[in-house]
VOFI-378591 format. One record per residue (C-alpha): x, y, z; residue in one letter. Coordinates in steps of 0.05 Angstrom, whole numbers, plus 5000, padded with zeros to 4 digits. Example, Ala and Ser with C-alpha at 12.3 -4.5 7.8 and 13.67 -1.06 7.14 Angstrom:
# residues 2
524649105156a527349795143s
***
This chain:
# residues 338
526944165175m523744145244a523844905250s520544965181a515044485203a514044865267a513545515229f508445205183g504144995242r504745695271t502346055209i497145545187r491045805225p491946525202g493446335130v487345875128m483046445154l485646905099c484346365047l477146295072l476047045064v479347004995t474746444973l468746834998a470947444959a471947044895i465146714906g461647384915l464947624850t461947034814s455147194843i455947914820e457447684750r451547204747d446447664779v448548364755i451948164690g458548494707h463448544765v462249174806w467049024863l473448654845e475748064888p481448484915l476649004941v471748494968l477348135004a479148765041i471948925058l470248225081l476648195123g475048865155a467948635171v470447995203v475748385243r470648895267t465548365287a470547875316w477747975338t481847355318p485747085377d493247035382v493846375345r491546715280f496347305285k502646985256a499046725194g495347375182i501747765188d505347275142f499847335090s499648095094a507248165088k510947575059t505647325011l504548034987l512048134975e512247484934v506247734894a509648394879v515948044855v511747594809l507948204784l514548484758g514247954703a507748284678s510648984672v512549144601s518049614579a512650024545a509450174612t516050414641l517850844580s510951164580s512551464648l519251774631g524752074674v520852714686s515152334718f519851944764v522852614786v515752874796g514152274841i520252424885l518453164890l511152994905l513252564964v517453134992v512053654982v506853175010g510853095074i511753845081v504453995068v502053425113g506553655169f503954365162g496754145163v497953725226g501354285262r495854775242a490754305273l494654285338g498153615332l504953575365n511053555317p512152805324r504752635311m504453125252a510652805222l507952105229l501452285194v505252665140a510052095125c504451585127g500351975075n506152155030a509851495027i506550835047c501750885104g502850425164n509750185140s512350895137a509351065205i512450445236a519250595204a519351335221v516851265293a523351025326p527451535287v523552125316i522451785384d514851765377a511251405434d506450815428g500151235435e502251695377e503951105333v497450735349a493051345336a496351505269s496250785245i489150655268a485951165223f490551085162t488850345162a481350495157v482151085110l486350655064g480450195052v475850795040i480651074989v480750414951v473150464943l472851214928a478751314881l475750944821p469651404826l474252014824l478051724765g471551644727g469152344745l475452684718v475752214657h482551904668l485151364621n488550734647g495551034648l493351674683q489051314734y494450814750g499151394763a493951724808l493051074848a500450974854g501551694877l496051714930t494051024957v497650785020y499750065012a501849644952v495849164957p491049744963q494150044899v492749394863l485549384888a484450114871a487450044801a484049394782a477549704756p481550094703f485049494674g492049194666a495549844646v492950194707a495049614752t502149584723q502950344724t500250404794g504949874820t511150184788v509350884814v507750624883k514350254889l518050894869v514351224928r516350654973v523650744953l523151444981m522351155050l529851025053g532151735038p526752025084v528851585142i536151745129l534552495128a530452455192l535852035226s540752605211l535953135236i534252755300f541152445311r542352855374d535352745401r534251995397t539251415401p535150995351t536351505295a543851455304a543850695297k539950645231l543950305176g543150335101l541649595098h534649735125r532850235072l531549795010l526349235017p528248574983w521748534944f523049184907i529748894884i526048264863g520748674826f526149054788l529848414771v523448114743m522348734699i529448664673a528547924658l521948064622r525148634582s530748174557f525847604542d529147154594l522446924622i519146384579p512646604549q509145984576a510946204647a508046904643l500646724650a501746254710p506146774744m500847314733a495446844760a499646674822a501047404834s493647574829g491547014877l496947184928l494947904925t487747744942i490047325001v494347915023a488248365016m484247905061a489847945112a490048695107l482548725120g483348255180l488348755209q483449335200t478649505257d473650015232i472050205304r479150475309a476751115275v473051315338a479251205379r484051595334a481452285355g478352855316g484753245302r488352625276v482452465231v482253165204a489753185193a489852525155v483852705111i486253415094l493353215079s490952625036l486353104999g492153564986a496252974960l490752774911v490353484884l497953514877l497952834841a492553054792l496453694778a502853294765l499152824717i496253404678r502853794679l506853224650l501453054599g500952304613l
***
């Protein structure tokens, strides 16, 4: 009990800061609705933007870190699990086995293309692989997971993470515009967001303007991409087994995040009508609120000035490989006729 109370005191400042940003984002959304007549920027997007502005103007000191990290990770994972209760069997069946296989192939091709782009721009093999895995799988999480396997140093990790964090926010803002330009429906756009956006909360923010079907589809597609992190790390650990001791020590227990299991369990419970109908709306509301809080935390972890520190070649490699991933995703969506 004492340890739980101590943990609560540790995370309280950062969580409260995230909640303040969340309330500001919700308040601005209300102002948008009253002044403009409709919501142009969703609370999820505003939370990221406000958090990034705060982080760029003022770096929170160490007492906020634990709570911000808790909000960005644990609260997000809980939100994803609860979101599983909102995913209908119709959404899953609309994707089909062929699309799931396509997602897996897209990740592999995305890594290969991203690695090639990085090497062509003069990045060393480790840096090129970090950028490629970050783009193709799940941004910072993939970079952090792959780094010890390939024995990347701190400078390489910091440079690759710095720009992907900022670019992830830019993609959230730009992708809905692209979806409108190419006339994608909710299902197609959700698939595009899930195939290209870095982090789960960013997928939710990017998909929100296209409605519930886009949000559900984007989440499912994104989590299939996240699941590819395990096989990729396993493959790299085998490739680099003789070059780094960390690769040889990786176990399978690290390859499947708990929240993905929880998400899938919730889908199964919903499919078999084991979740009371009266609970679905509160669970969806809780998931939405926790996601906005996680967005605020994500923004508070994003320093826009980091772009200048990342270096021109890293910037070019990330942008070009992400552009290639978007084109591959659009081609997959058209090919499978979603």
